[in-house]
mmCIF file of the N, C-alpha and C atoms, coordinates in Angstrom:
data_MODEL
# 
_entry.id   MODEL 
# 
loop_
_atom_site.group_PDB 
_atom_site.id 
_atom_site.type_symbol 
_atom_site.label_atom_id 
_atom_site.label_alt_id 
_atom_site.label_comp_id 
_atom_site.label_asym_id 
_atom_site.label_entity_id 
_atom_site.label_seq_id 
_atom_site.pdbx_PDB_ins_code 
_atom_site.Cartn_x 
_atom_site.Cartn_y 
_atom_site.Cartn_z 
_atom_site.occupancy 
_atom_site.B_iso_or_equiv 
_atom_site.pdbx_formal_charge 
_atom_site.auth_seq_id 
_atom_site.auth_comp_id 
_atom_site.auth_asym_id 
_atom_site.auth_atom_id 
_atom_site.pdbx_PDB_model_num 
ATOM 1   N N  . MET A 1 1  ? 6.353   -103.669 49.263 1.00 0.00 ? 1  MET A N  1 
ATOM 2   C CA . MET A 1 1  ? 5.836   -102.918 50.390 1.00 0.00 ? 1  MET A CA 1 
ATOM 3   C C  . MET A 1 1  ? 6.089   -103.707 51.667 1.00 0.00 ? 1  MET A C  1 
ATOM 4   N N  . GLY A 1 2  ? 6.403   -102.993 52.749 1.00 0.00 ? 2  GLY A N  1 
ATOM 5   C CA . GLY A 1 2  ? 6.732   -103.629 54.013 1.00 0.00 ? 2  GLY A CA 1 
ATOM 6   C C  . GLY A 1 2  ? 5.549   -103.636 54.961 1.00 0.00 ? 2  GLY A C  1 
ATOM 7   N N  . PRO A 1 3  ? 5.834   -103.794 56.242 1.00 0.00 ? 3  PRO A N  1 
ATOM 8   C CA . PRO A 1 3  ? 4.761   -103.839 57.236 1.00 0.00 ? 3  PRO A CA 1 
ATOM 9   C C  . PRO A 1 3  ? 4.200   -102.456 57.585 1.00 0.00 ? 3  PRO A C  1 
ATOM 10  N N  . TYR A 1 4  ? 4.643   -101.413 56.900 1.00 0.00 ? 4  TYR A N  1 
ATOM 11  C CA . TYR A 1 4  ? 4.204   -100.052 57.198 1.00 0.00 ? 4  TYR A CA 1 
ATOM 12  C C  . TYR A 1 4  ? 3.171   -99.568  56.190 1.00 0.00 ? 4  TYR A C  1 
ATOM 13  N N  . ARG A 1 5  ? 2.233   -98.742  56.645 1.00 0.00 ? 5  ARG A N  1 
ATOM 14  C CA . ARG A 1 5  ? 1.344   -98.057  55.706 1.00 0.00 ? 5  ARG A CA 1 
ATOM 15  C C  . ARG A 1 5  ? 2.125   -96.953  55.005 1.00 0.00 ? 5  ARG A C  1 
ATOM 16  N N  . ASN A 1 6  ? 2.882   -96.209  55.791 1.00 0.00 ? 6  ASN A N  1 
ATOM 17  C CA . ASN A 1 6  ? 3.754   -95.166  55.262 1.00 0.00 ? 6  ASN A CA 1 
ATOM 18  C C  . ASN A 1 6  ? 5.169   -95.465  55.735 1.00 0.00 ? 6  ASN A C  1 
ATOM 19  N N  . PRO A 1 7  ? 6.004   -96.022  54.874 1.00 0.00 ? 7  PRO A N  1 
ATOM 20  C CA . PRO A 1 7  ? 7.360   -96.367  55.298 1.00 0.00 ? 7  PRO A CA 1 
ATOM 21  C C  . PRO A 1 7  ? 8.081   -95.146  55.868 1.00 0.00 ? 7  PRO A C  1 
ATOM 22  N N  . PRO A 1 8  ? 8.839   -95.337  56.964 1.00 0.00 ? 8  PRO A N  1 
ATOM 23  C CA . PRO A 1 8  ? 9.505   -94.206  57.603 1.00 0.00 ? 8  PRO A CA 1 
ATOM 24  C C  . PRO A 1 8  ? 10.690  -93.658  56.816 1.00 0.00 ? 8  PRO A C  1 
ATOM 25  N N  . VAL A 1 9  ? 11.112  -94.349  55.784 1.00 0.00 ? 9  VAL A N  1 
ATOM 26  C CA . VAL A 1 9  ? 12.260  -93.903  54.989 1.00 0.00 ? 9  VAL A CA 1 
ATOM 27  C C  . VAL A 1 9  ? 12.153  -94.527  53.600 1.00 0.00 ? 9  VAL A C  1 
ATOM 28  N N  . SER A 1 10 ? 12.733  -93.879  52.623 1.00 0.00 ? 10 SER A N  1 
ATOM 29  C CA . SER A 1 10 ? 12.700  -94.432  51.270 1.00 0.00 ? 10 SER A CA 1 
ATOM 30  C C  . SER A 1 10 ? 13.751  -95.534  51.127 1.00 0.00 ? 10 SER A C  1 
ATOM 31  N N  . VAL A 1 11 ? 13.650  -96.309  50.055 1.00 0.00 ? 11 VAL A N  1 
ATOM 32  C CA . VAL A 1 11 ? 14.581  -97.407  49.807 1.00 0.00 ? 11 VAL A CA 1 
ATOM 33  C C  . VAL A 1 11 ? 15.995  -96.839  49.705 1.00 0.00 ? 11 VAL A C  1 
ATOM 34  N N  . GLY A 1 12 ? 16.920  -97.439  50.442 1.00 0.00 ? 12 GLY A N  1 
ATOM 35  C CA . GLY A 1 12 ? 18.305  -96.989  50.450 1.00 0.00 ? 12 GLY A CA 1 
ATOM 36  C C  . GLY A 1 12 ? 18.587  -95.894  51.460 1.00 0.00 ? 12 GLY A C  1 
ATOM 37  N N  . GLY A 1 13 ? 17.565  -95.432  52.152 1.00 0.00 ? 13 GLY A N  1 
ATOM 38  C CA . GLY A 1 13 ? 17.728  -94.375  53.145 1.00 0.00 ? 13 GLY A CA 1 
ATOM 39  C C  . GLY A 1 13 ? 18.230  -94.923  54.470 1.00 0.00 ? 13 GLY A C  1 
ATOM 40  N N  . VAL A 1 14 ? 18.447  -94.039  55.408 1.00 0.00 ? 14 VAL A N  1 
ATOM 41  C CA . VAL A 1 14 ? 18.945  -94.408  56.739 1.00 0.00 ? 14 VAL A CA 1 
ATOM 42  C C  . VAL A 1 14 ? 17.803  -94.271  57.733 1.00 0.00 ? 14 VAL A C  1 
ATOM 43  N N  . ILE A 1 15 ? 17.697  -95.241  58.635 1.00 0.00 ? 15 ILE A N  1 
ATOM 44  C CA . ILE A 1 15 ? 16.652  -95.225  59.648 1.00 0.00 ? 15 ILE A CA 1 
ATOM 45  C C  . ILE A 1 15 ? 17.256  -95.641  60.987 1.00 0.00 ? 15 ILE A C  1 
ATOM 46  N N  . GLU A 1 16 ? 16.784  -95.020  62.065 1.00 0.00 ? 16 GLU A N  1 
ATOM 47  C CA . GLU A 1 16 ? 17.239  -95.357  63.399 1.00 0.00 ? 16 GLU A CA 1 
ATOM 48  C C  . GLU A 1 16 ? 16.358  -96.488  63.930 1.00 0.00 ? 16 GLU A C  1 
ATOM 49  N N  . VAL A 1 17 ? 16.980  -97.518  64.501 1.00 0.00 ? 17 VAL A N  1 
ATOM 50  C CA . VAL A 1 17 ? 16.229  -98.639  65.074 1.00 0.00 ? 17 VAL A CA 1 
ATOM 51  C C  . VAL A 1 17 ? 16.748  -98.936  66.475 1.00 0.00 ? 17 VAL A C  1 
ATOM 52  N N  . VAL A 1 18 ? 15.909  -99.566  67.254 1.00 0.00 ? 18 VAL A N  1 
ATOM 53  C CA . VAL A 1 18 ? 16.267  -100.053 68.584 1.00 0.00 ? 18 VAL A CA 1 
ATOM 54  C C  . VAL A 1 18 ? 16.132  -101.560 68.535 1.00 0.00 ? 18 VAL A C  1 
ATOM 55  N N  . PHE A 1 19 ? 17.182  -102.281 68.981 1.00 0.00 ? 19 PHE A N  1 
ATOM 56  C CA . PHE A 1 19 ? 17.139  -103.738 68.893 1.00 0.00 ? 19 PHE A CA 1 
ATOM 57  C C  . PHE A 1 19 ? 17.797  -104.359 70.099 1.00 0.00 ? 19 PHE A C  1 
ATOM 58  N N  . ASP A 1 20 ? 17.486  -105.623 70.316 1.00 0.00 ? 20 ASP A N  1 
ATOM 59  C CA . ASP A 1 20 ? 18.088  -106.419 71.365 1.00 0.00 ? 20 ASP A CA 1 
ATOM 60  C C  . ASP A 1 20 ? 19.253  -107.184 70.744 1.00 0.00 ? 20 ASP A C  1 
ATOM 61  N N  . PRO A 1 21 ? 20.497  -106.903 71.151 1.00 0.00 ? 21 PRO A N  1 
ATOM 62  C CA . PRO A 1 21 ? 21.639  -107.584 70.528 1.00 0.00 ? 21 PRO A CA 1 
ATOM 63  C C  . PRO A 1 21 ? 21.637  -109.096 70.727 1.00 0.00 ? 21 PRO A C  1 
ATOM 64  N N  . LYS A 1 22 ? 20.911  -109.583 71.732 1.00 0.00 ? 22 LYS A N  1 
ATOM 65  C CA . LYS A 1 22 ? 20.835  -111.029 71.957 1.00 0.00 ? 22 LYS A CA 1 
ATOM 66  C C  . LYS A 1 22 ? 19.756  -111.674 71.096 1.00 0.00 ? 22 LYS A C  1 
ATOM 67  N N  . ASP A 1 23 ? 18.831  -110.874 70.572 1.00 0.00 ? 23 ASP A N  1 
ATOM 68  C CA . ASP A 1 23 ? 17.739  -111.380 69.736 1.00 0.00 ? 23 ASP A CA 1 
ATOM 69  C C  . ASP A 1 23 ? 17.510  -110.389 68.596 1.00 0.00 ? 23 ASP A C  1 
ATOM 70  N N  . LEU A 1 24 ? 18.215  -110.588 67.501 1.00 0.00 ? 24 LEU A N  1 
ATOM 71  C CA . LEU A 1 24 ? 18.161  -109.635 66.393 1.00 0.00 ? 24 LEU A CA 1 
ATOM 72  C C  . LEU A 1 24 ? 16.824  -109.611 65.671 1.00 0.00 ? 24 LEU A C  1 
ATOM 73  N N  . SER A 1 25 ? 15.926  -110.535 66.002 1.00 0.00 ? 25 SER A N  1 
ATOM 74  C CA . SER A 1 25 ? 14.597  -110.499 65.387 1.00 0.00 ? 25 SER A CA 1 
ATOM 75  C C  . SER A 1 25 ? 13.690  -109.505 66.108 1.00 0.00 ? 25 SER A C  1 
ATOM 76  N N  . ASN A 1 26 ? 14.125  -108.998 67.252 1.00 0.00 ? 26 ASN A N  1 
ATOM 77  C CA . ASN A 1 26 ? 13.347  -108.057 68.049 1.00 0.00 ? 26 ASN A CA 1 
ATOM 78  C C  . ASN A 1 26 ? 13.830  -106.635 67.738 1.00 0.00 ? 26 ASN A C  1 
ATOM 79  N N  . VAL A 1 27 ? 13.261  -106.018 66.684 1.00 0.00 ? 27 VAL A N  1 
ATOM 80  C CA . VAL A 1 27 ? 13.692  -104.696 66.227 1.00 0.00 ? 27 VAL A CA 1 
ATOM 81  C C  . VAL A 1 27 ? 12.481  -103.796 66.097 1.00 0.00 ? 27 VAL A C  1 
ATOM 82  N N  . GLU A 1 28 ? 12.604  -102.554 66.573 1.00 0.00 ? 28 GLU A N  1 
ATOM 83  C CA . GLU A 1 28 ? 11.538  -101.569 66.443 1.00 0.00 ? 28 GLU A CA 1 
ATOM 84  C C  . GLU A 1 28 ? 12.140  -100.222 66.117 1.00 0.00 ? 28 GLU A C  1 
ATOM 85  N N  . THR A 1 29 ? 11.353  -99.363  65.496 1.00 0.00 ? 29 THR A N  1 
ATOM 86  C CA . THR A 1 29 ? 11.771  -97.983  65.324 1.00 0.00 ? 29 THR A CA 1 
ATOM 87  C C  . THR A 1 29 ? 11.407  -97.240  66.604 1.00 0.00 ? 29 THR A C  1 
ATOM 88  N N  . PRO A 1 30 ? 12.113  -96.169  66.945 1.00 0.00 ? 30 PRO A N  1 
ATOM 89  C CA . PRO A 1 30 ? 11.811  -95.443  68.182 1.00 0.00 ? 30 PRO A CA 1 
ATOM 90  C C  . PRO A 1 30 ? 10.356  -94.961  68.262 1.00 0.00 ? 30 PRO A C  1 
ATOM 91  N N  . SER A 1 31 ? 9.748   -94.652  67.143 1.00 0.00 ? 31 SER A N  1 
ATOM 92  C CA . SER A 1 31 ? 8.362   -94.181  67.175 1.00 0.00 ? 31 SER A CA 1 
ATOM 93  C C  . SER A 1 31 ? 7.382   -95.288  67.532 1.00 0.00 ? 31 SER A C  1 
ATOM 94  N N  . GLU A 1 32 ? 7.769   -96.560  67.373 1.00 0.00 ? 32 GLU A N  1 
ATOM 95  C CA . GLU A 1 32 ? 6.889   -97.687  67.699 1.00 0.00 ? 32 GLU A CA 1 
ATOM 96  C C  . GLU A 1 32 ? 6.985   -98.084  69.166 1.00 0.00 ? 32 GLU A C  1 
ATOM 97  N N  . MET A 1 33 ? 8.025   -97.623  69.857 1.00 0.00 ? 33 MET A N  1 
ATOM 98  C CA . MET A 1 33 ? 8.227   -98.009  71.251 1.00 0.00 ? 33 MET A CA 1 
ATOM 99  C C  . MET A 1 33 ? 7.354   -97.167  72.161 1.00 0.00 ? 33 MET A C  1 
ATOM 100 N N  . MET A 1 34 ? 6.906   -97.772  73.260 1.00 0.00 ? 34 MET A N  1 
ATOM 101 C CA . MET A 1 34 ? 6.165   -97.017  74.264 1.00 0.00 ? 34 MET A CA 1 
ATOM 102 C C  . MET A 1 34 ? 7.151   -96.229  75.107 1.00 0.00 ? 34 MET A C  1 
ATOM 103 N N  . SER A 1 35 ? 6.795   -95.013  75.428 1.00 0.00 ? 35 SER A N  1 
ATOM 104 C CA . SER A 1 35 ? 7.648   -94.233  76.313 1.00 0.00 ? 35 SER A CA 1 
ATOM 105 C C  . SER A 1 35 ? 7.322   -94.589  77.756 1.00 0.00 ? 35 SER A C  1 
ATOM 106 N N  . GLY A 1 36 ? 8.200   -94.226  78.664 1.00 0.00 ? 36 GLY A N  1 
ATOM 107 C CA . GLY A 1 36 ? 7.971   -94.480  80.071 1.00 0.00 ? 36 GLY A CA 1 
ATOM 108 C C  . GLY A 1 36 ? 6.753   -93.731  80.590 1.00 0.00 ? 36 GLY A C  1 
ATOM 109 N N  . ARG A 1 37 ? 6.428   -92.614  79.944 1.00 0.00 ? 37 ARG A N  1 
ATOM 110 C CA . ARG A 1 37 ? 5.279   -91.828  80.372 1.00 0.00 ? 37 ARG A CA 1 
ATOM 111 C C  . ARG A 1 37 ? 3.977   -92.565  80.096 1.00 0.00 ? 37 ARG A C  1 
ATOM 112 N N  . VAL A 1 38 ? 3.986   -93.473  79.145 1.00 0.00 ? 38 VAL A N  1 
ATOM 113 C CA . VAL A 1 38 ? 2.774   -94.212  78.793 1.00 0.00 ? 38 VAL A CA 1 
ATOM 114 C C  . VAL A 1 38 ? 2.782   -95.599  79.429 1.00 0.00 ? 38 VAL A C  1 
ATOM 115 N N  . SER A 1 39 ? 3.924   -96.229  79.504 1.00 0.00 ? 39 SER A N  1 
ATOM 116 C CA . SER A 1 39 ? 3.967   -97.619  79.947 1.00 0.00 ? 39 SER A CA 1 
ATOM 117 C C  . SER A 1 39 ? 3.649   -97.788  81.431 1.00 0.00 ? 39 SER A C  1 
ATOM 118 N N  . LEU A 1 40 ? 4.068   -96.888  82.298 1.00 0.00 ? 40 LEU A N  1 
ATOM 119 C CA . LEU A 1 40 ? 3.756   -97.032  83.715 1.00 0.00 ? 40 LEU A CA 1 
ATOM 120 C C  . LEU A 1 40 ? 2.256   -96.915  83.983 1.00 0.00 ? 40 LEU A C  1 
ATOM 121 N N  . PRO A 1 41 ? 1.577   -95.882  83.498 1.00 0.00 ? 41 PRO A N  1 
ATOM 122 C CA . PRO A 1 41 ? 0.124   -95.847  83.702 1.00 0.00 ? 41 PRO A CA 1 
ATOM 123 C C  . PRO A 1 41 ? -0.595  -97.037  83.062 1.00 0.00 ? 41 PRO A C  1 
ATOM 124 N N  . ALA A 1 42 ? -0.129  -97.488  81.899 1.00 0.00 ? 42 ALA A N  1 
ATOM 125 C CA . ALA A 1 42 ? -0.750  -98.647  81.252 1.00 0.00 ? 42 ALA A CA 1 
ATOM 126 C C  . ALA A 1 42 ? -0.588  -99.886  82.125 1.00 0.00 ? 42 ALA A C  1 
ATOM 127 N N  . ALA A 1 43 ? 0.580   -100.061 82.743 1.00 0.00 ? 43 ALA A N  1 
ATOM 128 C CA . ALA A 1 43 ? 0.811   -101.214 83.612 1.00 0.00 ? 43 ALA A CA 1 
ATOM 129 C C  . ALA A 1 43 ? -0.059  -101.133 84.869 1.00 0.00 ? 43 ALA A C  1 
ATOM 130 N N  . ILE A 1 44 ? -0.190  -99.946  85.431 1.00 0.00 ? 44 ILE A N  1 
ATOM 131 C CA . ILE A 1 44 ? -1.016  -99.770  86.630 1.00 0.00 ? 44 ILE A CA 1 
ATOM 132 C C  . ILE A 1 44 ? -2.479  -100.055 86.324 1.00 0.00 ? 44 ILE A C  1 
ATOM 133 N N  . ILE A 1 45 ? -2.974  -99.506  85.235 1.00 0.00 ? 45 ILE A N  1 
ATOM 134 C CA . ILE A 1 45 ? -4.376  -99.724  84.860 1.00 0.00 ? 45 ILE A CA 1 
ATOM 135 C C  . ILE A 1 45 ? -4.623  -101.198 84.562 1.00 0.00 ? 45 ILE A C  1 
ATOM 136 N N  . SER A 1 46 ? -3.692  -101.840 83.867 1.00 0.00 ? 46 SER A N  1 
ATOM 137 C CA . SER A 1 46 ? -3.840  -103.271 83.571 1.00 0.00 ? 46 SER A CA 1 
ATOM 138 C C  . SER A 1 46 ? -3.881  -104.090 84.850 1.00 0.00 ? 46 SER A C  1 
ATOM 139 N N  . GLY A 1 47 ? -3.034  -103.753 85.818 1.00 0.00 ? 47 GLY A N  1 
ATOM 140 C CA . GLY A 1 47 ? -3.027  -104.462 87.093 1.00 0.00 ? 47 GLY A CA 1 
ATOM 141 C C  . GLY A 1 47 ? -4.329  -104.280 87.853 1.00 0.00 ? 47 GLY A C  1 
ATOM 142 N N  . LEU A 1 48 ? -4.867  -103.053 87.833 1.00 0.00 ? 48 LEU A N  1 
ATOM 143 C CA . LEU A 1 48 ? -6.135  -102.804 88.507 1.00 0.00 ? 48 LEU A CA 1 
ATOM 144 C C  . LEU A 1 48 ? -7.285  -103.566 87.853 1.00 0.00 ? 48 LEU A C  1 
ATOM 145 N N  . VAL A 1 49 ? -7.293  -103.601 86.543 1.00 0.00 ? 49 VAL A N  1 
ATOM 146 C CA . VAL A 1 49 ? -8.336  -104.351 85.822 1.00 0.00 ? 49 VAL A CA 1 
ATOM 147 C C  . VAL A 1 49 ? -8.218  -105.842 86.137 1.00 0.00 ? 49 VAL A C  1 
ATOM 148 N N  . LEU A 1 50 ? -7.004  -106.356 86.168 1.00 0.00 ? 50 LEU A N  1 
ATOM 149 C CA . LEU A 1 50 ? -6.796  -107.763 86.506 1.00 0.00 ? 50 LEU A CA 1 
ATOM 150 C C  . LEU A 1 50 ? -7.264  -108.056 87.922 1.00 0.00 ? 50 LEU A C  1 
ATOM 151 N N  . ALA A 1 51 ? -6.888  -107.200 88.878 1.00 0.00 ? 51 ALA A N  1 
ATOM 152 C CA . ALA A 1 51 ? -7.298  -107.411 90.266 1.00 0.00 ? 51 ALA A CA 1 
ATOM 153 C C  . ALA A 1 51 ? -8.817  -107.368 90.399 1.00 0.00 ? 51 ALA A C  1 
ATOM 154 N N  . PHE A 1 52 ? -9.464  -106.404 89.757 1.00 0.00 ? 52 PHE A N  1 
ATOM 155 C CA . PHE A 1 52 ? -10.917 -106.304 89.797 1.00 0.00 ? 52 PHE A CA 1 
ATOM 156 C C  . PHE A 1 52 ? -11.564 -107.550 89.185 1.00 0.00 ? 52 PHE A C  1 
ATOM 157 N N  . SER A 1 53 ? -11.016 -108.013 88.071 1.00 0.00 ? 53 SER A N  1 
ATOM 158 C CA . SER A 1 53 ? -11.560 -109.207 87.410 1.00 0.00 ? 53 SER A CA 1 
ATOM 159 C C  . SER A 1 53 ? -11.446 -110.433 88.300 1.00 0.00 ? 53 SER A C  1 
ATOM 160 N N  . LEU A 1 54 ? -10.307 -110.574 88.966 1.00 0.00 ? 54 LEU A N  1 
ATOM 161 C CA . LEU A 1 54 ? -10.132 -111.721 89.869 1.00 0.00 ? 54 LEU A CA 1 
ATOM 162 C C  . LEU A 1 54 ? -11.079 -111.635 91.066 1.00 0.00 ? 54 LEU A C  1 
ATOM 163 N N  . LEU A 1 55 ? -11.249 -110.433 91.604 1.00 0.00 ? 55 LEU A N  1 
ATOM 164 C CA . LEU A 1 55 ? -12.192 -110.275 92.712 1.00 0.00 ? 55 LEU A CA 1 
ATOM 165 C C  . LEU A 1 55 ? -13.606 -110.650 92.289 1.00 0.00 ? 55 LEU A C  1 
ATOM 166 N N  . MET A 1 56 ? -13.999 -110.207 91.108 1.00 0.00 ? 56 MET A N  1 
ATOM 167 C CA . MET A 1 56 ? -15.351 -110.520 90.620 1.00 0.00 ? 56 MET A CA 1 
ATOM 168 C C  . MET A 1 56 ? -15.493 -112.004 90.330 1.00 0.00 ? 56 MET A C  1 
ATOM 169 N N  . LEU A 1 57 ? -14.415 -112.630 89.864 1.00 0.00 ? 57 LEU A N  1 
ATOM 170 C CA . LEU A 1 57 ? -14.469 -114.060 89.551 1.00 0.00 ? 57 LEU A CA 1 
ATOM 171 C C  . LEU A 1 57 ? -14.653 -114.883 90.825 1.00 0.00 ? 57 LEU A C  1 
ATOM 172 N N  . PHE A 1 58 ? -13.926 -114.544 91.874 1.00 0.00 ? 58 PHE A N  1 
ATOM 173 C CA . PHE A 1 58 ? -13.968 -115.350 93.092 1.00 0.00 ? 58 PHE A CA 1 
ATOM 174 C C  . PHE A 1 58 ? -15.041 -114.914 94.089 1.00 0.00 ? 58 PHE A C  1 
ATOM 175 N N  . PHE A 1 59 ? -15.356 -113.618 94.144 1.00 0.00 ? 59 PHE A N  1 
ATOM 176 C CA . PHE A 1 59 ? -16.273 -113.130 95.157 1.00 0.00 ? 59 PHE A CA 1 
ATOM 177 C C  . PHE A 1 59 ? -17.537 -112.511 94.597 1.00 0.00 ? 59 PHE A C  1 
ATOM 178 N N  . GLY A 1 60 ? -17.598 -112.347 93.284 1.00 0.00 ? 60 GLY A N  1 
ATOM 179 C CA . GLY A 1 60 ? -18.777 -111.736 92.660 1.00 0.00 ? 60 GLY A CA 1 
ATOM 180 C C  . GLY A 1 60 ? -19.932 -112.711 92.601 1.00 0.00 ? 60 GLY A C  1 
ATOM 181 N N  . GLY A 1 61 ? -21.041 -112.158 92.306 1.00 0.00 ? 61 GLY A N  1 
ATOM 182 C CA . GLY A 1 61 ? -22.206 -113.035 92.295 1.00 0.00 ? 61 GLY A CA 1 
ATOM 183 C C  . GLY A 1 61 ? -22.775 -113.059 90.971 1.00 0.00 ? 61 GLY A C  1 
# 
């Protein structure tokens, strides 16, 4: 058994993967990747949380 609860393909089957040719250890299936529709809002929210945390750390009471 691999790192999946439900493997995306049976043994000997074909599967589509996305990888970095400079780092072959960095491989994901397309379903595991974040889409641009999710990653931009996630980055914005993370930045806002970080900014709020820093403000509270330096100026909060």
